[in-house]
N, C-alpha and C positions, 0 to 999 in steps of 0.2 A: 473548190480547191482540193478538198480531201479526195474526191473522185479522180481528179487529175493525177495526184500523187500515187494513188493505188494503180492507176492505169500505167504510169511510168514504171513502177516496180514490177508489174506483171509483164510488161514488154521486155524489161531487162532480164527477168527470169527466163522467159521464152528464148531470148537470144543466146543465153548461156547454155541452155539445154540443146539448142540446135547447132551451136558452133562446134566444129570438129576439135577434139581435144588434141593438144600438142603432145608428141611422143614424150614419155617420161624419160629424163636422162638417168642413166645408170652408170655407176663407176665401180671398178674393181681394181684391186692391187695384186701384184704377183711378181714373179722373178723369171728371168731367162738366163741361160748360161752362154757365155761367149766361147769362141773356138779355142781360147787359151784358158778356159775353166774359171772365169771370173763371173760371179753372180751379180746380175744387174736388176735392180728393183724398178718397177714401173707402176704408174697409175693409168688406167684406161677408162676414158670417159666416152660412154656410148650414148649418142644422141639420136640415133636412128638414121644416120646418113650412110651412103655407100662409099664415101670418101673418108680418109683418115689423114690427119696431119701429125707427124712425129715431131715433138719439141725436144731439141737438144740444148740443155743449158750449157753455159760456159764455165770456166774455172771459178771455184769458190761459191758456186750456186748449186743448191739441190732443188728438187722439184717442190720443196716446201717454201722456197723463197716467195715473198709476196708478189714480186713482179713476174715470176714464173706462173703463179696462179692466175695473175691478171692476163697473161698470155693465153692460158687455157680458156679463160672466160671470153677473150676476144675471138678465138677461133671457133668456139662451141656454137656460135650462132649459125654456122653453115657446115660444120664438119664434126665427125668424131675426132677425138684427140688422144694421143698417147704421149705422156711425158715420162722421162726416166732420169735416174741419177747416173751420171758418168762414174766409172770406177774411181774409188777414192773419195766419193762424195755421198752424203746422206746414208741411205740404207743399202747401197751397193757395196760389194767387196773390193778388195785390192787397193792399190795405191794409184794416184794419178800420174800418168807418164808424159804429160805435157804435149799431147797429140801424137805420141809415138805409137800407141796401141789402142787408143780410144775408138778408132774406126771399127774395131771388132765389136765394141759396145753398140754402135749404131747399126751394124750389120745384123746383130742378134735381134734387135728390136724391129728392124725391117722384116726379118723372117717371121717374127711373131705376128706382125700386122698382116703379112701375106697369108699366114695360117688361118686368120679370121675371115678370109674371103673378101676383103675389100677390093672393089673395082679400081679405085684410084688412091694412090699413096703420094703424099707430099711431105716435105720436111721444112720446118722452120728452125734455124739453128743460130746460136749466139757465139761469137768470139772463138775460143779454142774448141768449143763444141761444133762450130761451123767448119773449122779446119778438119775435124774428125769426120764430119758429114761429107765434105767434099771428097776426102780420101776414100770413104766407104762407097759412095755412089759411083766413083770412077771405076769401080770393079764390078758393077752390076747394072741392070737395066730396069729395076722394079719401080723406081721413083720417077714420077712424071714432072714434078715441079718443086722448086726449092726457093726459100727466102733466106738469104745469107746476110746476117747482121753483124757488122763490126768485126769482120774476119781478118786475121793477119795473113798476108800472102806467104810468109815463111816465119817460123818461130824466132829465128835469130835476128829478125829485123823489127821485132816489137819495140815500141818507142819508149815506154816507161818515163814519161815526163812528170815526175812526182811533184814538181814545183808549180804545176798549172792548177788553176782553181778547180777543175773537174775532179782532181784527186781528192781534195778536201770535201767536195760535194758527195762523192762516193763514200767517204769515211763517215760523214754525218748521217747518210742514209742507212748505213749499216748499224750505227749506234741507235738511230731512231727506231729500228725494228728489233732492237735487242739482239742483233746478230742471228735472228731466227732464219733458218734455211741457208745460213752462210757457213763456210768452213770447208776444209779439204784435208785429205791425208796424202801429202805429196810424195812421189817417188823420185827416181833418178832423172833429173832434167837433161842429162847428157846422152840419153839413148838416141840412136839414129831415128830420124823422122822423115817421112815423105812430106815434101813441101806442097801445100795446096796449089801454088802457082805452077807446079809441074804436073800434078794429077788432074787439074781441072780440065785440061784439054782432052782428056779421055771421056768426059761426060758428053755423050752424043744425044741422049734422048730427053734430058731434063731441062726445062726452061728455068732460068735463074734470075731472081730479083736481088740486087745487092743494095743494102741500106746502110748508111753510115752517118754519124753525126760530125759536124765540122768542128766541134769542141771536144772531141774524144782525146783524152790525155794519154791513153795507153796504146791505142792502135789508131794511127792517123788515117784519114780518109784516102790517102794515096794507096793504101793496101787494097781497099775495095776497087779502086780504079784500075789497079794492075790486074786483079782477078777478073774484073769485067772485060778488060781488053783481051785477056787470054781465053775467056769462055767461048766455046764454039757455037752454041745453039742460040735459040731465042733468049733474049736477055734485056735487062733494064737496070739502070742505076739511079738511086735517089740519095742525094747528100742533104741531110736535114739541118737547116740553119739553127744554130744554138744547141744542137743535139749532143748529148754526152755518150758514154760507152754502153753498147749492148742493151741490157734490159732497162737501163735508165732512159732509153728512148721511149719505151712503153710508159714509163712514169711521166715523163715531161711532155710527150707529144702523142698522147693516147689516140685521139680521134684521127690524127693524120696517119699514124701507124695502122690503125684499124682499117681505114679506107684503103691504104696501099696494099696491105696484106690480103684482105678479103677480095679486093678487086683482082689482084694478081692470081690467086688460086682459082677464082671464078673463070678467069680468062684462059688459064693454062692447064688445069686438070681436065683431061679428056672426058667427053660426055658420051654416054650411051655405048 
């Protein structure tokens, strides 16, 4: 028996020596400047891939929010990841303009990703961060694939059904995390805004996956359906039964979201 145990230990040691080591993940933090001189803070997770996914949080979420971190974890199995704070959030400057000027934030981060030499760039964006991402990508051709989660088709049509159970669930989740990674410095909500429903038709080169929960209390799933109908390129829509708003889909439906997202990027980010 003692000889058998020693043999097993020796075999395990040899297998560990001969197995190729996984590339060590590296992360760095920094800032970029937008075209209107707002400083945007980012975290860049370098996992050794030639593709990068840019994560755009929604209103009231910074990159320190636990479900934003879970999103980074989800993506890091197959891609490098850049996540950033929208203006008026976290470590970024300025005030939040409710999707009026946040497209400049997304553009600045896309330019940073391009400067790093990535062959393939995708975007995963939540709620009003998704609205900003659509408006940004409509003006450029650098992004190959997008996952759009709980996005309003226009700001003035957001539902705000505060009496629905999902609102209380969101409140309890914020309390449970001690409001860590939550909060915003809001600016003028009356600034003119480009509507995602109007800009999405100009996105010719990016494939788009729309994900929405059917129990979203703030942005009803009809918003994603309208955007899906208006999108011109390769596209897909998934309405998740029992799903809440934006990042809460990652919390409540992690495995389903992981499979949807990774499969989509695997299928739509160009190879070679």
